[in-house]
Legacy VTK file of the C-alpha trace (Angstrom):
# vtk DataFile Version 3.0
C-alpha trace
ASCII
DATASET POLYDATA
POINTS 282 float
-23.494 -12.498 -38.202
-23.528 -14.087 -35.148
-26.311 -13.398 -33.176
-27.633 -10.891 -35.597
-29.818 -13.137 -36.334
-31.618 -12.463 -33.093
-32.086 -9.177 -34.285
-34.269 -7.351 -37.601
-32.486 -7.344 -40.703
-30.578 -3.906 -42.055
-33.156 -1.431 -43.138
-33.406 -1.399 -46.976
-31.495 2.155 -46.600
-28.602 0.877 -45.028
-28.287 -2.575 -47.225
-28.527 -0.415 -50.223
-25.535 1.420 -49.746
-22.911 -0.045 -51.308
-19.845 -0.830 -48.347
-16.863 1.128 -48.915
-15.486 -0.524 -45.907
-15.370 -4.562 -45.489
-13.966 -6.592 -42.667
-13.794 -10.122 -43.168
-13.876 -12.467 -39.935
-10.081 -10.904 -38.824
-7.913 -11.969 -36.367
-5.563 -9.764 -34.351
-2.716 -10.801 -32.404
-0.089 -9.036 -30.278
3.537 -9.822 -29.474
2.823 -12.774 -31.257
1.315 -14.020 -27.961
-2.415 -12.228 -26.997
-5.059 -13.205 -29.070
-7.000 -9.501 -29.293
-9.740 -10.205 -32.036
-11.390 -13.283 -33.124
-12.888 -13.392 -36.259
-14.464 -9.959 -36.274
-16.477 -8.975 -39.235
-18.259 -5.825 -40.070
-18.978 -3.267 -42.815
-19.856 0.711 -43.692
-21.977 1.241 -45.950
-21.260 4.256 -47.991
-22.177 7.230 -46.395
-23.783 6.051 -43.503
-22.484 6.137 -39.942
-21.842 2.815 -38.007
-21.585 2.080 -34.501
-18.902 -0.452 -32.636
-19.863 -0.601 -29.522
-18.615 -2.190 -26.600
-16.880 -1.658 -22.923
-13.981 -0.797 -22.073
-10.699 -3.928 -23.196
-13.565 -5.099 -25.499
-11.150 -4.386 -28.747
-12.847 -1.353 -30.115
-9.808 0.575 -30.690
-7.850 -2.885 -31.961
-10.289 -2.663 -34.692
-10.019 0.770 -35.890
-6.179 0.368 -35.332
-6.591 -2.665 -37.822
-8.479 -0.763 -40.480
-6.024 2.148 -40.292
-3.025 -0.065 -39.902
-1.391 1.409 -37.236
-1.399 -1.846 -35.388
2.561 -2.470 -36.602
3.855 0.330 -34.046
1.977 -1.228 -30.994
3.068 -4.788 -32.327
-0.151 -6.039 -33.758
-0.527 -7.692 -36.674
-4.041 -8.670 -38.263
-2.993 -12.601 -38.353
-5.809 -13.980 -40.592
-8.978 -12.694 -42.521
-9.141 -9.324 -44.594
-9.936 -5.892 -44.723
-10.959 -3.658 -47.746
-11.520 -0.131 -48.603
-13.332 0.908 -51.258
-12.570 -2.688 -52.850
-8.879 -2.565 -52.220
-6.903 -5.152 -49.662
-5.392 -2.802 -46.874
-2.808 -4.905 -45.839
-0.101 -4.049 -47.523
-0.777 0.129 -47.150
0.123 2.318 -45.184
-1.788 4.733 -43.145
-0.080 7.437 -44.978
-1.582 5.325 -47.849
-4.833 5.146 -46.604
-5.209 9.363 -45.985
-4.011 9.772 -49.840
-7.374 7.557 -50.606
-9.869 9.324 -48.346
-9.641 7.190 -45.024
-8.377 9.267 -41.601
-8.533 7.965 -38.135
-8.877 10.623 -35.016
-7.546 8.338 -31.896
-8.603 7.882 -28.474
-7.459 10.948 -26.317
-7.774 14.097 -28.081
-4.409 13.796 -29.751
-3.544 17.743 -30.621
-0.299 19.749 -30.787
-0.528 21.837 -27.338
2.715 23.513 -28.522
0.688 24.839 -31.632
-2.415 26.926 -31.996
-5.851 25.641 -32.498
-5.272 27.280 -36.501
-1.549 25.814 -37.124
-3.599 22.398 -35.441
-5.827 22.688 -38.151
-2.963 23.268 -40.837
-1.258 20.499 -40.342
-3.973 17.949 -41.158
-3.813 19.674 -44.918
-0.231 18.540 -44.860
-1.118 15.837 -47.350
-2.936 18.095 -49.605
-1.095 20.516 -52.078
-3.330 23.793 -50.885
-1.989 26.950 -49.977
-3.335 30.704 -49.787
-6.716 31.151 -50.539
-7.813 27.850 -51.169
-6.231 26.889 -47.569
-8.147 29.968 -46.027
-11.367 28.725 -47.485
-10.838 24.916 -46.232
-10.104 26.661 -42.712
-13.607 27.918 -43.212
-15.232 25.312 -43.583
-14.347 23.799 -41.059
-14.936 26.886 -38.373
-18.315 26.381 -40.392
-19.074 23.330 -38.294
-16.748 24.424 -35.270
-17.488 27.893 -34.415
-15.706 27.837 -31.136
-12.641 26.886 -32.500
-12.974 29.831 -34.793
-12.885 32.228 -31.354
-10.170 30.364 -30.293
-7.808 29.843 -33.733
-5.075 31.958 -32.018
-5.064 29.747 -28.619
-2.530 27.298 -28.298
-4.399 23.972 -28.186
-2.681 22.418 -25.279
-4.548 25.440 -22.895
-8.119 25.060 -24.551
-10.651 22.651 -22.952
-11.410 18.895 -23.777
-14.515 19.349 -25.605
-12.333 22.061 -27.926
-9.325 19.719 -28.067
-11.649 17.058 -29.273
-13.145 19.740 -32.041
-9.773 20.309 -32.676
-8.691 16.855 -33.657
-12.057 16.092 -35.495
-11.672 19.373 -37.513
-7.751 18.637 -38.143
-8.963 15.080 -39.494
-11.374 16.735 -42.135
-8.738 19.465 -43.120
-7.579 16.096 -45.250
-10.769 15.945 -47.019
-11.685 12.541 -45.897
-14.036 10.136 -47.568
-14.340 7.937 -44.380
-13.578 8.734 -40.594
-12.720 6.187 -37.957
-13.143 8.030 -34.721
-12.499 6.348 -31.171
-14.360 7.049 -28.562
-15.197 10.847 -29.530
-17.262 11.278 -25.849
-14.759 10.052 -23.582
-14.598 12.371 -20.632
-16.396 14.673 -22.014
-19.767 16.615 -19.916
-22.738 14.988 -21.896
-23.545 18.490 -23.171
-20.358 18.928 -25.316
-21.030 15.260 -26.196
-24.565 15.880 -27.775
-22.871 19.321 -29.449
-19.882 17.134 -31.106
-22.122 14.443 -32.071
-24.462 16.781 -33.495
-21.395 18.020 -35.967
-20.760 14.465 -36.626
-24.221 14.054 -38.051
-23.824 17.364 -40.128
-20.556 16.180 -41.468
-22.271 12.766 -42.784
-24.882 14.374 -43.941
-23.769 17.751 -45.656
-20.255 16.488 -46.503
-21.406 12.610 -47.777
-18.639 11.277 -44.822
-18.831 7.802 -44.058
-17.967 7.135 -39.977
-17.106 4.197 -38.299
-17.459 5.037 -34.474
-16.398 3.165 -31.952
-17.832 4.188 -28.354
-18.482 3.427 -25.052
-21.507 5.536 -24.540
-24.451 3.272 -26.423
-27.023 5.384 -26.152
-25.668 8.194 -27.890
-23.800 6.242 -30.302
-27.357 4.829 -31.157
-29.194 7.683 -31.457
-26.645 9.122 -34.377
-25.918 5.759 -35.769
-27.715 4.086 -38.652
-26.036 0.632 -37.491
-24.258 -1.078 -34.937
-21.974 -3.800 -33.986
-22.046 -4.777 -30.181
-18.104 -6.308 -29.315
-17.318 -7.848 -26.601
-13.878 -9.882 -25.512
-12.754 -9.812 -29.011
-15.593 -10.800 -30.786
-19.006 -9.208 -32.443
-22.025 -10.741 -30.198
-24.882 -8.884 -31.974
-25.317 -6.119 -34.818
-28.437 -4.886 -36.514
-30.107 -1.320 -36.882
-29.272 1.061 -34.495
-32.966 1.415 -33.650
-33.156 -2.418 -33.772
-30.153 -2.500 -30.908
-32.180 0.590 -28.880
-34.787 -1.430 -28.514
-33.594 -4.726 -28.002
-33.953 -5.738 -23.915
-30.374 -7.374 -23.809
-28.730 -4.436 -25.011
-31.228 -1.846 -23.182
-30.285 -4.135 -19.900
-26.338 -4.394 -20.620
-25.545 -1.445 -21.939
-28.112 1.492 -21.007
-28.954 0.194 -17.541
-33.009 -0.081 -18.265
-35.216 -3.247 -18.015
-38.838 -3.617 -18.586
-39.145 -2.834 -14.714
-37.498 0.790 -15.260
-33.929 2.350 -14.192
-31.700 -0.850 -12.852
-28.995 -0.015 -10.203
-26.037 -1.730 -11.027
-25.959 -3.085 -7.230
-29.422 -5.160 -7.871
-27.518 -6.726 -10.859
-26.660 -10.395 -11.163
-23.240 -10.908 -12.418
-23.015 -9.007 -15.465
-20.725 -11.780 -17.803
-22.935 -14.645 -16.230
-26.746 -13.011 -17.193
-25.451 -11.883 -20.699
-28.020 -14.032 -23.107
-26.143 -13.648 -25.770
-23.053 -15.566 -24.996
LINES 1 283
282 0 1 2 3 4 5 6 7 8 9 10 11 12 13 14 15 16 17 18 19 20 21 22 23 24 25 26 27 28 29 30 31 32 33 34 35 36 37 38 39 40 41 42 43 44 45 46 47 48 49 50 51 52 53 54 55 56 57 58 59 60 61 62 63 64 65 66 67 68 69 70 71 72 73 74 75 76 77 78 79 80 81 82 83 84 85 86 87 88 89 90 91 92 93 94 95 96 97 98 99 100 101 102 103 104 105 106 107 108 109 110 111 112 113 114 115 116 117 118 119 120 121 122 123 124 125 126 127 128 129 130 131 132 133 134 135 136 137 138 139 140 141 142 143 144 145 146 147 148 149 150 151 152 153 154 155 156 157 158 159 160 161 162 163 164 165 166 167 168 169 170 171 172 173 174 175 176 177 178 179 180 181 182 183 184 185 186 187 188 189 190 191 192 193 194 195 196 197 198 199 200 201 202 203 204 205 206 207 208 209 210 211 212 213 214 215 216 217 218 219 220 221 222 223 224 225 226 227 228 229 230 231 232 233 234 235 236 237 238 239 240 241 242 243 244 245 246 247 248 249 250 251 252 253 254 255 256 257 258 259 260 261 262 263 264 265 266 267 268 269 270 271 272 273 274 275 276 277 278 279 280 281
């Protein structure tokens, strides 16, 4: 894939896993004029965490919305290529259809129903499932096991909780739908490093204990690569590099342009020449 050849082949354990999601050479246009994605291809193997990395405006959110079929609400359209979830084309499906198949997206921006309590927000996530009474309570306890601070705040209005707690509510609400795949859009945005680490630890626990496959769109490259199995770097609507997370984290170009590190140590942004001119993969 593109310049992926410069990296090692995917780890055997990742390559052997069957892809639950396959995005093949998609092109996305907004308002029938603006080309946002060009030939984007990626795969998410069953039970793995895959990171989609890139700066603001690279096309990460558009990629996730293409997969979850939310583009139409923003006058966007996949004009080329294909997207398959569990071997089925998604272009004729609605977001509700995909939830029924086990795919749920957690949108960027910690969207909660601010006028509802934390627990009421979580219950809305189970709307598509015919559960109530003891079964509903058991599902809530399952979420509280992963997010214990939400149990403490369960009667608080979500709009009055902290940013980290609202992100937990958003992920917990998605998990109430019992998905087998999560699309997480910028879960670290605007959060303190300690809260980011806590949320990512929970995400990894959900992946390992619940077997949930995860596609994670993130600007925080260092954190994303720490928890992911595989990564794709998106620039200006194109996949420029991909490989096992460890190989990406150790790649000198990724370290310099995304982690601010080089062979000489940590770099200052002021010491760097034009960011785009120096990218070796462009």
